C-alpha positions in Angstrom: -24.6 8.9 17.0 -21.0 10.0 17.8 -20.5 13.7 17.6 -17.1 15.1 16.8 -16.0 18.6 17.6 -16.1 21.2 14.9 -14.1 24.4 14.2 -11.2 25.2 16.6 -12.0 22.3 19.0 -11.9 19.9 16.1 -8.5 21.2 14.9 -7.2 21.0 18.4 -8.5 17.4 18.8 -6.9 16.4 15.5 -3.6 18.1 16.4 -3.5 16.2 19.8 -4.3 12.9 18.1 -1.6 13.5 15.5 0.9 14.4 18.2 0.1 11.2 20.0 0.6 9.1 16.9 3.7 10.8 15.6 5.2 11.2 19.1 5.1 7.4 19.4 6.5 6.9 15.9 9.4 9.4 16.6 10.0 7.9 20.0 10.4 4.5 18.4 13.0 5.9 16.0 15.2 7.2 18.8 18.4 5.1 19.4 18.2 2.8 22.4 21.4 4.2 23.7 22.3 7.9 23.8 25.9 6.8 23.0 24.8 5.4 19.7 25.0 8.1 17.0 21.8 8.6 15.0 23.6 7.8 11.7 24.1 4.2 12.8 20.7 3.7 14.3 18.4 1.6 12.2 14.6 1.3 12.1 12.3 -1.7 12.1 12.4 -3.6 8.8 15.6 -1.9 7.5 18.5 -3.9 6.1 21.8 -2.2 5.7 25.3 -3.1 4.5 28.6 -1.4 4.8 29.9 -0.1 1.5 33.6 -0.5 0.6 33.5 2.7 -1.4 32.8 6.4 -1.0 29.3 7.7 -1.4 29.5 8.7 -5.1 31.3 5.5 -6.1 28.7 3.5 -4.2 25.9 5.2 -6.1 27.6 4.7 -9.4 28.1 1.0 -8.7 24.5 0.5 -7.5 23.1 2.2 -10.6 25.4 0.2 -12.9 24.2 -3.1 -11.3 20.6 -2.0 -11.6 21.1 -1.3 -15.3 23.0 -4.6 -15.9 20.0 -6.5 -14.4 17.6 -4.7 -16.8 15.8 -3.1 -13.8 14.0 0.2 -14.4 15.8 3.1 -12.7 13.3 5.8 -11.8 15.2 8.5 -9.9 18.1 9.6 -7.7 17.3 12.1 -5.0 20.1 14.0 -3.4 18.7 14.4 0.1 21.7 16.4 1.4 21.3 18.9 -1.5 17.6 19.3 -0.6 18.5 19.8 3.1 21.1 22.4 2.1 18.5 24.3 0.0 16.2 24.3 3.1 19.0 25.6 5.3 19.2 22.4 7.3 22.3 20.3 8.1 22.4 16.7 6.7 25.3 14.5 5.9 25.7 13.0 2.5 22.5 11.1 1.6 21.2 9.9 -1.7 18.0 7.9 -2.3 17.7 5.7 -5.4 14.3 4.5 -6.7 14.1 1.5 -9.0 12.0 -1.5 -9.7 10.8 -4.2 -12.0 7.1 -3.4 -12.7 6.1 -7.0 -13.5 7.5 -8.1 -10.1 6.5 -5.0 -8.0 3.0 -4.7 -9.3 2.3 -8.2 -7.9 2.6 -6.6 -4.4 0.1 -3.9 -5.3 -2.4 -6.4 -6.6 -2.4 -8.1 -3.2 -2.6 -4.8 -1.3 -2.6 -1.5 -3.2 -1.2 0.3 -0.1 2.1 -1.6 -0.8 2.6 1.2 -3.3 3.8 3.2 -0.4 7.0 1.1 -0.5 7.1 0.4 -4.2 9.2 1.1 -6.3 12.2 -0.1 -4.3 14.0 2.6 -2.4 17.7 2.2 -1.6 19.4 4.7 0.6 23.1 5.5 0.4 24.2 7.5 3.4 27.5 8.5 4.9 27.8 8.5 8.7 29.7 10.9 10.9 32.8 8.6 10.8 32.8 8.7 7.0 31.5 5.2 6.6 29.1 4.7 3.7 26.0 2.5 4.2 23.5 1.1 1.8 20.0 0.5 3.3 16.7 -0.7 2.0 13.4 -2.1 3.4 13.3 -5.8 4.2 10.7 -7.4 1.9 9.6 -9.9 4.5 8.9 -6.9 6.8 6.9 -5.3 3.9 4.9 -8.5 3.5 4.0 -8.5 7.2 3.3 -4.7 7.1 0.7 -5.1 4.3 -0.6 -8.5 5.3 0.5 -10.0 1.9 0.5 -13.7 2.2 0.1 -14.8 -1.5 3.4 -13.5 -2.9 6.1 -15.4 -1.1 8.1 -16.1 -4.3 7.9 -12.5 -5.5 9.0 -11.2 -2.1 11.9 -13.7 -2.0 12.9 -12.7 -5.5 12.8 -9.0 -4.6 14.9 -9.7 -1.5 17.5 -11.6 -3.4 17.8 -9.0 -6.1 18.1 -6.1 -3.6 20.8 -7.9 -1.7 22.6 -8.6 -4.9 22.4 -4.9 -5.9 23.7 -3.8 -2.5 26.4 -6.4 -2.8 27.9 -4.4 -5.7 29.0 -1.8 -3.1 31.1 -4.4 -1.3 34.4 -5.9 -2.2 
């Protein structure tokens, strides 16, 4: 029988384990080059496109395209406003949550943990140079992440729709 520490030693062991896990996650998120600004760094499985508009106009266009497609809009989160309320600096950043339940729930029926990435999240962020970007998680990457092999058509459809929505921010 394996014995695990209790009390303070257990908390210390858990803290060290968490530090090891999160340290490697954070290290992977660091840009490969120190010359590359953090705002332009991407992460595994992230697709991003350059917007031809300012942040607010980009958000307006994305939301209009979501509505025109009959997709359910869940929420808009102003992350820079949340950061300001916490006394932390953050450039303009808004997160949009939307989805088509008949499509998205298919992913959850294959692996309920896919709910961590559903509904769709589309990030609109302005970098230090003033350029606005639209970013979202690649659905092929999500399929691999959750080991979903029985929903190729659904993932393809979600990819096409997300790219189309993001395209509304381009000229």
